[in-house]
C-alpha positions in Angstrom: 148.1 101.8 139.8 150.4 104.2 138.1 149.1 106.8 135.8 151.6 106.0 133.1 150.2 102.4 132.8 146.7 103.7 131.9 148.0 106.0 129.2 149.9 103.1 127.5 146.6 101.3 127.0 145.0 104.2 125.1 146.6 103.6 121.6 145.1 99.8 121.7 141.7 101.2 122.4 142.0 104.0 119.8 143.2 101.2 117.3 140.2 98.9 118.0 137.8 101.7 117.5 139.5 102.7 114.4 138.6 99.2 112.9 135.0 100.0 113.0 135.6 102.7 110.1 137.7 100.6 108.0 136.4 100.2 104.5 137.3 96.4 104.3 135.1 95.6 107.2 131.5 95.3 106.0 128.7 96.1 108.5 126.2 93.3 109.0 123.9 93.0 106.0 120.3 93.7 106.1 118.4 91.0 104.4 116.4 92.4 101.5 112.5 92.7 101.8 111.3 89.7 99.8 107.8 91.7 99.4 109.6 94.8 98.1 108.5 94.2 94.5 104.8 94.2 95.5 102.4 97.4 95.7 100.9 98.2 99.0 97.5 96.8 97.7 99.2 93.5 96.5 100.6 93.1 100.0 97.0 93.6 101.4 95.8 90.8 99.0 98.6 88.6 99.9 98.0 88.9 103.5 94.4 87.9 103.1 95.4 84.9 100.9 97.5 83.8 103.7 94.5 83.9 106.0 92.6 81.6 103.6 90.4 84.3 102.1 88.8 83.5 98.7 88.8 86.0 95.9 85.3 86.9 96.6 86.2 87.4 100.3 89.1 89.6 99.6 87.0 91.7 97.1 84.4 92.3 99.7 87.0 93.1 102.5 89.0 95.7 100.3 85.8 97.1 98.5 87.1 96.2 95.0 85.7 93.9 92.2 86.5 90.2 92.2 88.3 90.5 88.8 90.5 93.2 90.3 91.5 90.7 93.0 92.3 88.1 90.4 94.5 90.6 88.6 96.3 91.3 91.8 96.8 87.7 92.5 98.3 87.0 89.0 100.6 89.9 89.5 101.7 88.6 93.0 102.4 85.3 91.5 104.4 86.8 88.7 106.4 89.1 90.8 107.3 86.6 93.3 107.8 83.6 90.9 105.2 81.4 92.4 102.8 79.0 90.9 99.6 79.3 92.8 97.6 80.7 95.7 99.0 77.8 98.0 102.6 78.8 97.3 101.5 82.5 97.9 100.1 81.7 101.2 103.1 79.7 102.4 105.5 82.6 101.1 103.4 85.2 103.0 103.5 83.1 106.2 107.3 82.6 106.0 108.1 86.3 105.3 105.4 88.0 107.3 105.2 85.7 110.2 106.0 88.4 112.7 103.4 90.9 111.4 100.4 88.8 111.9 98.0 89.5 114.6 96.0 86.7 116.2 92.3 87.5 115.8 89.6 85.3 117.0 
């Protein structure tokens, strides 16, 4: 193989690499976090709703009042545009499936 042939290929490689920096070529989009509107505490409450916990159980687990849990649930439903706890549980399972641990 001649040395001149290899040199002739360099502009093609350089041109290809240059395409990565073009402003009209968008990088792959990162999907937005659907849970972004929720506070960390609301995310905890949502996680427990998805596990089937009642407001009383959530209050006990998080050491907060049951009325506070109900306030968090109303806020979660409002922020996510959901109707009830069942929809919230389904939403959580769809959007957090990878973050759930299996616990006996």
